[in-house]
N, C-alpha and C positions, 0 to 999 in steps of 0.2 A: 314679591319674588319670581320671577318669570323663567321660564324653561321654556327652549325649544328644540327638539330636537327631529334632525333633517336626516335621512334611509337616503340613501344612491347605492345604485349599481355600479358599481364605478366600471368592471371591465378589464383592469390593464394596472397596474402598478406606476406605470405612469400616471394615467386618469386619479388614482388613490391621494397619487403626491402632493396634484393639481388640486382636487378638493382639501384634503387638508387646508394648505397654504393657503386659498383665496378665503377659506374660513379663518384660521387663527389671523392673519392678513385683519381682518373684521375686527377680531375683539380687540387684538393690541392697539388698531386704534381710538378705543375707547377709552380720553385718558380717564383717571380719576374718580375708575370706577369698578369696584367687584365683579366682576366677572367671570365665572370659568367657565373650561370648556375643555370636554374631554372625547376622545373617536374612540372607539369599541368596533365588534365587528355582531351582529345582526345575524337574522333566522335570515337563511337565504343565500348566504355568501353578500349579505349588504357590508355597505360599511356604515354605520350610526354616530354621526354627532350631536353632543349634548351640552346645550351653551347655558346654564343659570349664571340668571342678573339676579344678585342679590341686592341689588336696593331700593330700601322700602318703597309700595307704596305711597304709605299716607307721609312718605317727608316732602310731596308737593312738587316734584321732579318731574320729568317730564321721564317718568322711567324705564318706557318698553319701546316707544320712536324709534330717541337716538341707534337701539340699535336694528332695530326690524327694519331701518334704512339700509344699514350697513348691512347687517345678513340677508338683505332681499338681492344689496348690488354684488356681493360680491358671488351672492348666488347663483345668478346673474350674468357675473362676467365665466361661472362655470360652465351653464345652458348653452352660452354662445360659443364657448373658446375650446369645448371639451366636444357637446355632445352635440352640437348643430346638425356636424354634417350626419350623423345617424339620425337625425329629427325629418331633415330633410332630403335621406332617403327611404327614408319610411311614408310621405307624405308622396313621394317620387311612385313606387313601389302601387300605394293603395290608387292613384292618379292615372298610373298607365302599366302598360304590361308594350313591350320589346320582340320585335320576332330571334331575335338572339342575346344571349347573356351577352358576347360583345357590345352590341346595342345601346343596351343596357350600362356596362359597364364604364363604354363612351360619352354616355348624356352623365351619369354618376360623375366622373373627372373633371367635366364643365361644368356640374351645378357646385363641386368642390373650390373650383378659383373661381365663380364668379360670389360665391360663397367669402372667401377670401380678399379677394382685390377689389369690391362692390363695385359694377356698375354700371348702368342706365337701366340695367337691368331691374330693378329695382332699389330698397331702403339698405340704405350702411348698414353696418356690421353695427357704430354708434346708436342709430335709431331702434336696431332688434334689441337688442340689449336692455331699451330704453324702455320698451315695449314689455320684456320680460322681467322686469324688474316692478314695475309699475304692477303688474299681476300678482307678484311674490310681494308685495309689501301689503297688497288688500287679503290675500290668506294671510297671511300671518299676524294681521292685527285679528281676525278670527278663530283661528287655530295655531297652536304651537309647535302641531306634529302635521311636520312634512315629509311624505310619501315622494319624493322627488323625480322619480320615473313613472310616476302614473300622474301626477304633476303635470309634467309636461306633454303626455296621451291625453289629457283628459281637458286640461283648463290655461290652454294655451291657444284658441281658438284667432288673434289678434297677429299671434307671433306664427305661427304655420301659415296662414293667407300671404302673411310675408315671403316666407320659405316657398310657398305654390306659386308666389311670380313669376322667383327664380329659375324654380323649376322651371313652369311654363314656359320662359326665356330660353333654359337652355334645352328644352327640348325642340321649339321653332329653331334656334340657331342651328340644330345638329341635320334635322329636317331636310334645312335651308341646304347645308353643308352638300348633306347624302344627294339631294336633287346638282346642286350643280358640279359635282362628281361623276357623277352617271351623264350630263351634260356635255364635260368635257371630256368623256371617254367615250360620247357619241359622236361628236367632231374628231377626235382623233383618228376614228375606223373611220370615217368617211374620207378625212386628208391621207390617210396612208393606203387608201386603193386608188384615191384621183391621179391623173395623170397632170403634170405638167402643163401650164399653156402656156406661162411668163420663163424668161430665163432668169431673170430677178427684179429685186424691186428689195428699194430703200425706203425704210420707216425713219421720216426725221421728227423724230419727238419733242414735241413743246414741252408740255406737260400734261399731268393728271392724262387722262384718255383722247390726249389729243395730239394728232400725227398729219405729216404728211406725206402725202404717198408718191415717190417719183419712180420711175422705169431708168436699164441703166444708163441712159445719158442725161444722168437726172435733171429731166423734164418731169414736170405734175400728172400725175394720171388718173385718167377719167376718174370718176369713183360712183358706182352703179348706186341705184334707191337701196341703203337701207335695211339689213333684217331680212332679204330675200333670204337669200340662203340659207340659211341658219336658221326662218320660220320657217320652211319647209323637210327642215329634214330632223324640227324636231318640236313636238307635235303638244306644244308651251310657250308662255313668255317669258325669256330671264333678263331681269335686271343687269346681264352683264355689259361688257365691252364688244357687241354685238357688233354695233356698226365695223370698228376694225376689221372684226373676225370675219365675217360676210363677205369685206369689201376680199380680204383677202386668200379666203376662198373664194371668190368667184374668180380672183387674178389666178388661180392657183401656179405662184411662182414656184421654181426648184430649187429659187433661193432665197430666202429674204434675209438684208441686212438691215438692224434697228443700231440708228445710232441713237444715242441716250446721255444724256448724265444725269442719267436715275434708272439704274440699271437695276436695281430693289423694285422698281414698281411693281404693282399688282395687276397692272391690264402688259405688261412686258412677260412677268413670271408667266401667264394666262396664252400669250402668245406663242411666248416658245415651247410648254405641255402641249401643247396644239398641234403645234407645228415640227417639235421635235428637230431632229440635225440638220433642217431646210432652214435652220437657223442663226443667225450670228449676232453676236451684239461689236457694235464699234461705238466705246469710250474716246474716241479723239483717234482723228483724221483730216486731212488739207478742206474736207468737207463738214465739219460737226464745225468746229469753231467760227466763222465768219455766219453759220445758219442762224447756233446756239444766241450770239453774238447782236446779231438782226432783231432774232424773234423778242430778245430777252426787252432794247430797244423800242421796238414795237407796242413790245406789252407794260413796258412804263410808261409810253405816250399816251395808254388811255385816258 
């Protein structure tokens, strides 16, 4: 006969119900097996689950292993599904300090989204759950008494390493976004005080960051060497739409008419933010249709 006792601090009624449900599902999936489960209050406001496996050890059957596999899976689902954001927040607090509480909250929100969605930032939820399950399986083979919060804090190094990768990715993304926003603000300030030098510029948007730059008569405009103005006003290199932005700043148009079939493209948004009310979008005019048709024809002929 085997006993497994699992104690946990749930923190909310929803978390408690989730824990009970996962453990109950574990026990219910053991068919033709006499297993008893009870939940009870424990010291410190914790919830305790007691699982009693009444299979005789001398029966020759694999008495605890199947239960350990299922119990470790149920607890792993609880840790990853309910406790993961809390554990990631602890990792972030331990590894990073932020200038303000608001910055910390913004990074935490990014971390939570990455944990939920799964991205190139690191492992998937399924991979992290497997790491936790394996650690739990190993522990329960040696001990039937599990303090879940202590276990999560001290015995899940490989799992914490995966969370740390996601936290590091979120911090890097936040700093890049912050740097980008500061750079955009600097360009907006520069453009605001810049006197217009050109009445009108037509930007014929091909795709991505590719444009044809035309004057009022729809004649191609000479494009200065890229990066000059932008490099001078920003004391850093930015991997952004610096060629077209630098060109527009050099031309300093009073009005920019962007002819595009993709008005939500990032480069269009960036130009619109920097030049503000100088920018107008054209989705279809007598000049748009033949330009886009010709560009598609040339592009397909590559």
